[in-house]
DSSP file (Angstrom, degrees, kcal/mol; ACC not computed):
  #  RESIDUE AA STRUCTURE BP1 BP2  ACC     N-H-->O    O-->H-N    N-H-->O    O-->H-N    TCO  KAPPA ALPHA  PHI   PSI    X-CA   Y-CA   Z-CA
    1    1 A M              0   0    0      0, 0.0     2,-0.4     0, 0.0    53,-0.2   0.000 360.0 360.0 360.0 156.3   89.0  148.4  123.8
    2    2 A Y  E     -A   53   0A   0     51,-2.8    51,-3.0    21,-0.0     2,-0.4  -0.961 360.0-155.5-119.6 136.1   87.5  151.2  121.6
    3    3 A Y  E     -AB  52  21A   0     18,-3.4    18,-2.2    -2,-0.4     2,-0.5  -0.933  14.2-165.3-120.9 134.8   89.7  153.7  120.0
    4    4 A V  E     -AB  51  20A   0     47,-2.3    47,-2.4    -2,-0.4     2,-0.3  -0.978  28.6-176.7-109.5 128.2   89.1  157.2  118.7
    5    5 A Y  E     -AB  50  19A   0     14,-2.2    14,-2.2    -2,-0.5     2,-0.5  -0.880  26.9-147.4-131.6 157.0   91.9  158.3  116.5
    6    6 A I  E     -AB  49  18A   0     43,-2.7    42,-3.0    -2,-0.3    43,-1.5  -0.993  19.0-162.4-122.8 124.8   93.1  161.3  114.5
    7    7 A L  E     -AB  47  17A   0     10,-3.1    10,-1.8    -2,-0.5     2,-0.4  -0.784   4.3-154.3-103.8 149.8   95.1  160.7  111.3
    8    8 A T  E     -AB  46  16A   0     38,-2.6    38,-2.1    -2,-0.3     2,-0.2  -0.985  24.1-117.4-121.2 135.6   97.3  163.2  109.5
    9    9 A S  E     -A   45   0A   0      6,-2.2    36,-0.2     3,-0.5     6,-0.2  -0.512  10.0-154.1 -71.3 134.1   97.9  162.9  105.8
   10   10 A K  S    S+     0   0    0     34,-3.1     3,-0.3    32,-0.3    -1,-0.2   0.710  98.7  53.2 -75.8 -21.1  101.5  162.3  104.8
   11   11 A K  S    S+     0   0    0     31,-0.7     2,-0.3    33,-0.7    -1,-0.2   0.844 128.0  12.9 -80.2 -37.3  100.7  164.0  101.5
   12   12 A D    >   -     0   0    0     30,-0.3     3,-2.5     3,-0.1    -3,-0.5  -0.837  65.6-160.2-145.9 100.2   99.2  167.1  103.0
   13   13 A S  T 3  S+     0   0    0     -2,-0.3    -3,-0.1     1,-0.3    -1,-0.1   0.534  88.7  67.8 -65.7  -5.2   99.8  167.7  106.7
   14   14 A T  T 3  S+     0   0    0     -6,-0.1     2,-0.4     2,-0.0    -1,-0.3   0.554  85.2  87.4 -86.8  -7.4   96.9  170.1  106.9
   15   15 A K    <   +     0   0    0     -3,-2.5    -6,-2.2    -6,-0.2     2,-0.3  -0.800  56.5 176.0 -98.6 131.1   94.4  167.3  106.3
   16   16 A H  E     -B    8   0A   0     -2,-0.4     2,-0.4    -8,-0.2    -8,-0.2  -0.901  15.6-159.5-130.7 158.1   93.1  165.3  109.2
   17   17 A Y  E     -B    7   0A   0    -10,-1.8   -10,-3.1    -2,-0.3     2,-0.4  -0.998   5.5-155.4-139.8 135.2   90.6  162.5  109.7
   18   18 A V  E     +B    6   0A   0     -2,-0.4     2,-0.3   -12,-0.2   -12,-0.2  -0.924  26.9 157.5-110.6 134.6   88.8  161.4  112.9
   19   19 A G  E     -B    5   0A   0    -14,-2.2   -14,-2.2    -2,-0.4     2,-0.3  -0.890  33.1-129.7-148.4 178.5   87.6  157.9  113.3
   20   20 A F  E     +B    4   0A   0     -2,-0.3     2,-0.3   -16,-0.2   -16,-0.2  -0.981  33.5 148.2-133.8 140.9   86.5  155.1  115.6
   21   21 A T  E     -B    3   0A   0    -18,-2.2   -18,-3.4    -2,-0.3     3,-0.2  -0.982  46.6-138.4-161.7 167.9   87.6  151.5  115.7
   22   22 A T  S    S+     0   0    0     -2,-0.3     2,-0.4   -20,-0.2    -1,-0.1   0.442 102.4  46.4-107.6  -7.5   88.3  148.4  117.8
   23   23 A N     >  -     0   0    0      1,-0.1     4,-2.3   -20,-0.1    -1,-0.2  -0.820  65.5-176.4-137.1  95.6   91.5  147.5  115.9
   24   24 A L  H  > S+     0   0    0     -2,-0.4     4,-2.2     1,-0.2     5,-0.2   0.896  81.8  47.6 -63.8 -45.7   93.7  150.6  115.3
   25   25 A N  H  > S+     0   0    0      1,-0.2     4,-2.1     2,-0.2    -1,-0.2   0.917 113.8  47.6 -64.0 -43.4   96.4  148.9  113.2
   26   26 A Q  H  > S+     0   0    0      1,-0.2     4,-2.2     2,-0.2    -1,-0.2   0.909 111.6  50.9 -63.6 -41.6   93.9  147.2  110.9
   27   27 A R  H  X S+     0   0    0     -4,-2.3     4,-2.4     2,-0.2    -2,-0.2   0.893 108.5  51.0 -66.2 -39.4   92.0  150.4  110.5
   28   28 A L  H  X S+     0   0    0     -4,-2.2     4,-1.9     1,-0.2    -1,-0.2   0.920 109.7  51.0 -62.2 -42.9   95.1  152.4  109.6
   29   29 A T  H  X S+     0   0    0     -4,-2.1     4,-1.5     1,-0.2     5,-0.4   0.911 109.2  51.2 -59.8 -42.6   95.9  149.8  107.0
   30   30 A E  H  X S+     0   0    0     -4,-2.2     4,-1.8     1,-0.2     3,-0.3   0.909 108.7  50.7 -62.2 -42.7   92.4  150.0  105.5
   31   31 A H  H  < S+     0   0    0     -4,-2.4     4,-0.3     1,-0.2    -1,-0.2   0.866 115.6  43.2 -62.5 -34.5   92.7  153.8  105.3
   32   32 A N  H  < S+     0   0    0     -4,-1.9    -1,-0.2    -5,-0.2    -2,-0.2   0.644 129.8  21.3 -88.5 -15.4   96.0  153.4  103.4
   33   33 A T  H  < S+     0   0    0     -4,-1.5    -3,-0.2    -3,-0.3    -2,-0.2   0.737 133.5  27.7-120.0 -41.4   95.1  150.6  101.1
   34   34 A N  S  < S+     0   0    0     -4,-1.8    -3,-0.1    -5,-0.4    -2,-0.1  -0.024  83.4 157.2-112.3  28.6   91.3  150.3  100.7
   35   35 A S        -     0   0    0     -4,-0.3     2,-0.3    -6,-0.2    -4,-0.1  -0.203  18.5-171.5 -64.6 145.3   90.5  154.0  101.3
   36   36 A I    >   -     0   0    0      4,-0.0     3,-1.1     5,-0.0     4,-0.4  -0.909  48.4 -11.9-129.5 158.5   87.4  155.5  100.0
   37   37 A G  T >> S+     0   0    0     -2,-0.3     4,-1.2     1,-0.3     3,-0.6  -0.245 128.5   5.5  58.5-129.8   86.1  159.0   99.8
   38   38 A Y  H 3> S+     0   0    0      1,-0.2     4,-0.8     2,-0.2     3,-0.3   0.881 131.1  52.5 -57.9 -44.8   87.9  161.6  101.8
   39   39 A T  H <4 S+     0   0    0     -3,-1.1     4,-0.4     1,-0.2     3,-0.3   0.793 101.9  60.9 -69.2 -25.3   90.8  159.3  102.9
   40   40 A R  H X4 S+     0   0    0     -3,-0.6     3,-0.9    -4,-0.4    -1,-0.2   0.912  99.8  55.3 -64.2 -42.0   91.5  158.1   99.4
   41   41 A K  H 3< S+     0   0    0     -4,-1.2    -1,-0.2    -3,-0.3    -2,-0.2   0.792 117.6  32.5 -63.4 -29.3   92.4  161.7   98.2
   42   42 A F  T 3< S+     0   0    0     -4,-0.8   -31,-0.7    -3,-0.3   -32,-0.3   0.187  93.7 169.7-118.8  16.5   95.0  162.3  100.9
   43   43 A S    <   +     0   0    0     -3,-0.9     2,-0.1    -4,-0.4   -11,-0.1  -0.415  42.7  65.7 -67.8 146.8   96.5  158.8  101.4
   44   44 A P  S    S-     0   0    0      0, 0.0   -34,-3.1     0, 0.0   -33,-0.7   0.475  70.7-171.2 -84.3 160.3   98.9  157.7  102.9
   45   45 A W  E     -A    9   0A   0    -36,-0.2     2,-0.3   -17,-0.2   -36,-0.2  -0.788  12.5-160.7-115.7 156.0   97.9  158.5  106.5
   46   46 A Q  E     -A    8   0A   0    -38,-2.1   -38,-2.6    -2,-0.3     2,-0.5  -0.967  32.8-101.6-132.1 153.4   99.8  158.3  109.8
   47   47 A I  E     +A    7   0A   0     -2,-0.3   -40,-0.2   -40,-0.2     3,-0.1  -0.623  32.2 179.9 -76.7 123.2   98.3  158.2  113.3
   48   48 A E  E     -     0   0A   0    -42,-3.0     2,-0.3    -2,-0.5   -41,-0.2   0.888  67.0 -30.4 -84.4 -49.1   98.6  161.6  115.0
   49   49 A T  E     -A    6   0A   0    -43,-1.5   -43,-2.7     2,-0.0    -1,-0.4  -0.979  55.7-163.8-161.8 161.9   97.0  160.5  118.2
   50   50 A Y  E     -A    5   0A   0     -2,-0.3     2,-0.4   -45,-0.2   -45,-0.2  -0.989   7.2-153.4-151.0 154.9   94.5  158.1  119.7
   51   51 A I  E     -A    4   0A   0    -47,-2.4   -47,-2.3    -2,-0.3     2,-0.3  -0.996  15.7-142.9-129.3 134.3   92.6  157.6  122.9
   52   52 A S  E     -A    3   0A   0     -2,-0.4     2,-0.3   -49,-0.2   -49,-0.2  -0.770  16.0-172.4-101.5 145.3   91.3  154.3  124.2
   53   53 A F  E     -A    2   0A   0    -51,-3.0   -51,-2.8    -2,-0.3     3,-0.0  -0.960  25.3-154.8-131.4 147.3   88.0  153.8  125.9
   54   54 A S  S    S+     0   0    0     -2,-0.3     2,-0.5   -53,-0.2    -1,-0.1   0.591  85.9  68.4 -92.7 -13.2   86.6  150.7  127.7
   55   55 A N     >  -     0   0    0      1,-0.1     4,-2.0   -53,-0.1     5,-0.1  -0.932  67.2-158.4-112.5 119.3   83.0  152.0  127.0
   56   56 A K  H  > S+     0   0    0     -2,-0.5     4,-2.7     1,-0.2     5,-0.2   0.892  91.9  54.2 -63.1 -42.3   81.8  152.0  123.4
   57   57 A K  H  > S+     0   0    0      1,-0.2     4,-2.0     2,-0.2    -1,-0.2   0.903 110.2  46.3 -61.8 -42.0   79.1  154.6  124.0
   58   58 A I  H  > S+     0   0    0      2,-0.2     4,-2.3     1,-0.2    -1,-0.2   0.896 111.7  52.2 -67.5 -39.8   81.6  157.1  125.5
   59   59 A A  H  X S+     0   0    0     -4,-2.0     4,-2.4     2,-0.2    -2,-0.2   0.934 111.2  46.0 -61.8 -46.7   84.0  156.5  122.7
   60   60 A L  H  X S+     0   0    0     -4,-2.7     4,-2.3     1,-0.2    -1,-0.2   0.869 111.4  52.8 -65.1 -36.3   81.4  157.1  120.0
   61   61 A S  H  X S+     0   0    0     -4,-2.0     4,-2.0    -5,-0.2    -1,-0.2   0.902 110.2  47.8 -64.5 -41.1   80.3  160.2  121.8
   62   62 A F  H  X S+     0   0    0     -4,-2.3     4,-2.3     2,-0.2    -2,-0.2   0.899 110.0  52.0 -67.7 -41.1   83.9  161.6  121.9
   63   63 A E  H  X S+     0   0    0     -4,-2.4     4,-2.1     1,-0.2    -2,-0.2   0.932 110.1  49.0 -58.7 -45.6   84.4  160.8  118.2
   64   64 A R  H  X S+     0   0    0     -4,-2.3     4,-2.5     1,-0.2     5,-0.4   0.895 108.8  53.9 -62.0 -40.3   81.2  162.8  117.4
   65   65 A Y  H  X S+     0   0    0     -4,-2.0     4,-2.9     1,-0.2    -1,-0.2   0.922 109.8  47.3 -59.0 -45.3   82.4  165.7  119.6
   66   66 A L  H  < S+     0   0    0     -4,-2.3    -1,-0.2     1,-0.2    -2,-0.2   0.871 115.0  45.8 -65.8 -36.7   85.7  165.8  117.6
   67   67 A K  H  < S+     0   0    0     -4,-2.1    -2,-0.2    -5,-0.2    -1,-0.2   0.852 124.4  31.0 -75.7 -34.9   83.9  165.7  114.3
   68   68 A V  H  <        0   0    0     -4,-2.5    -2,-0.2    -5,-0.2    -3,-0.2   0.787 360.0 360.0 -95.8 -31.9   81.2  168.3  115.1
   69   69 A G     <        0   0    0     -4,-2.9    -3,-0.1    -5,-0.4    -4,-0.1   0.437 360.0 360.0  94.7 360.0   83.1  170.5  117.5
């Protein structure tokens, strides 16, 4: 499965991050421990919501839609 997820910062609930992964738990751990760039500044993160897809192309398209609007 492919997951598109939205994270909310526990430090600042107005900060969100949208991402794509095949392993949601591992990716959340990476954001909270090995975070770089944007996610580092507002760590720790929690999962706000996620949607699973069986098709990678559709998942990536949806992630791009969420990021661009």
